[in-house]
N, C-alpha and C positions, 0 to 999 in steps of 0.2 A: 480518711487516709489510714489512720491508726488501726481501724477495725479490719480493713482489707488485708493489711500486713499481718495482723494477728491471725486472721483466718488462714492465710497462706502458710504461716508457720505451723498452725495446728494440723493442716492437711499434710504437710511434710512429715510431721511427727507420727501421724496415724499411718502413713505409708511405710515409714521405717519400722514401726511396731509390727505391722502385718507381714513385712518381709522377714523379720526376725522370727515370727511365729511359723512361717512357711518353711524356712530353711531347716530347722530341727526336724520337722516331720519328714522332709525329703532325705535328710541324712540318716534318720532312723530306718527308713525303707531300704536304703542302700546297704546298711550294715546287717540287716536281717538275712540269714541264709535262706536260700530257695532250694526246695527239694527237687532233684531231677532223678527220674527213674534210671536204674542201671543200664537198661537197654537204650536209653536216649542219651546217655553220657558219651561225650567224645573226649578221648584223652589227648594230651599234647602231641604224643607221637603219631596218633592217627590223624590229627589235624595237619601235622607237617607232611605226612605221607599223602594226604588228599591234595594239599597245596602243591606238592612236588609233581604229582600226576597231572594236575591241572596245568601247571607250568610247562610240563613236557608236551602235553597236548597242544598248548598254545604255540610252542616252538615248532612242532610238526606242521601245524596249520600255517604258520608264518613262512616256513620253508616251502610249502606247497604253493602258497600265494606268490612268493618270489619266483619260483620255478615257472609258474604259469605266466607271469609277467614277462620273463625272459623268452619263453616259447612264443608268446604272442608278438613280442617285438621282432623276433626272428622271422615269423610268418609275414608280418607286415613288410619287413625289409625285403624279403624274397618276392613278395607280390609287387612291390615298387620296382624292383629290378626287372621282373618279367614285363611289366608295363613299359618300362623304358626300352627294353629290347624290342618289343612289339612296335612301339612308336618309331624306333630307328629303322626297322624293316619297312614299315609303311612309308616313311619319308623317302627311303632309298628307292622303293618301287614307284612312288609318285614322281620322283625326279626322272626315272627311266622311261616312264610311260607318259605320253602327252595325251591328255584327255581333250577330245574335241566335242564341244557342246554347240549345237546349232541353235542360235538365238535369232535367226533370220525368219521371223514369222511372216513378214510382209511378202517375201518371195513365194511362200507356199500358199498364200491365201487364194490366189487365182487358180492354182491347181486343185486345191481342196474344194473350191466352189464348183469347178467343172466336174469333179468326181461326184460331188453331192447331187448336182443336177442330173447326171447320168443315172445315178442310183434311183432318184425320184422318178425319172421317166420310165425306167425299167419296172419299178414297183407299180406305177399306175397302169402300164401295159399289162402286167401280170394280173392285177386286180380286175381289169376290164375283161381279159380273156376268161378268168374264173367266173365272173358274173354271166358272161355270154354262154359259157359251158353249162352253168346251172340252169339258165333260162331254157336252153335247148333241151336239157334233160327233163325239165318240168313240162315243156311243150310236148315232148315225145310221150311222156307218161300220161298226159291228158288225152292224146290221140288214141292210145291203146285202150284206155278205159272206156272211151265213148263209143 
């Protein structure tokens, strides 16, 4: 028990000594002057001027964004108004006009069937006449050849 406690105390002391050694080195680095070439130097007034220009640009951009938002909202409101007007017109026209939809398919089935049979009979007669005409033409062509 005594040995582990002593070891912990020694480790803490070593850590403290290392931190003390590192701090002066960092402080010394901070105190040393760093050479900056004249063309790369930025004076306080220039820095302020650059910040002012950046701030002005940001303000202009924010004004543009706000203006766009307002314009967009106005466009949306106008579109909604137009849609409401169109819906009112459509509803008024629908109430004026009665739409009749024929859903009585049963009544028309007999008529449709009769019309279909008449078309089929006409088609079969036409096909038969065309076949007979082709056969008669082929028969005449064979007689003239022979």
